[in-house]
N, C-alpha and C positions, 0 to 999 in steps of 0.2 A: 476947163476949170482948174485953177492952180491950187485949190485947197486940197490938202492931203489928210484924209480922215484917219483917225485912230481905230475906228470900228465902222463897219458897214452893215446896215439893217435892210434886208430885202423884204418889204412888206407889200410887194405887188400882189394883187389878187385878193387882198384882205379887205373886207367891208369896214366901214366906220363903226365903232371907234377903234378897231384893232390896230391900225397903223400907229396911232398916238399911244395906245397902251403899250405896245411892243417897244416904241421909242423910249418911253419912260423907263421901262425895264432895262433897256440897253444903256441909257444914261446913268442909271444907278450903278452899273458895273464899271463906269469910267471914273477916272480921277478928275477933279476940277481942272478946267482948262483944256481937257482933251476934246477932240472933235468927232462927232457922229454924223455919218452920211446916211440918210434914209431915202429909199426909193419906194414910192407908193403909186397905185393906180386909182385910188379913191379920190374923186374930185373934191370931196369935203375936207380932205386932209390939208388943202391949201389954206383954208380958214382955220382949221383946228390947230395947226402948228404955229400959225401967227398968233392966235389967242393964247395958246399954251406958253409960248416963250415970253409974251408980253406980261404974263401973270406969274412968271417964275424968275429965277436968277439966271436961267439959261439964255443964250443969245442965238437968234436965228441969223447967221452970217450971210447966207445966200439961199435962194430957192429959184428953181427954174423948171420949166416944162419942156420935156423932150418927147415929142410924139404923144403917146398916151401915158407916159410915166412922169411923175413929179419927183424932183430931187430936192432934198433939203440938207443943209449943212448946219448943224447945231453945236455950239460950243457949250460944254457943261459949265454951269456957274459954280460959285462957291457955296458957302453955308446957306441953309434955308431953301435949297432947291427942292421943290416937291414934284 
């Protein structure tokens, strides 16, 4: 993966909805345009991150499954990002 994240969140082993909640907290610490990589093992996170980014100003640049770990690359949006 060529994407170089500004921050990495390891949410492996956390049950739903904790990976998404932790990702929201991590995004709040980033500047608009910065990139967050999230690693999670919760299968529901696949749908959660897709829905979250569709309803926010953040952009889900890429996501992939490697073994039992899901990887997400989320670019922080500008104003109005919840």
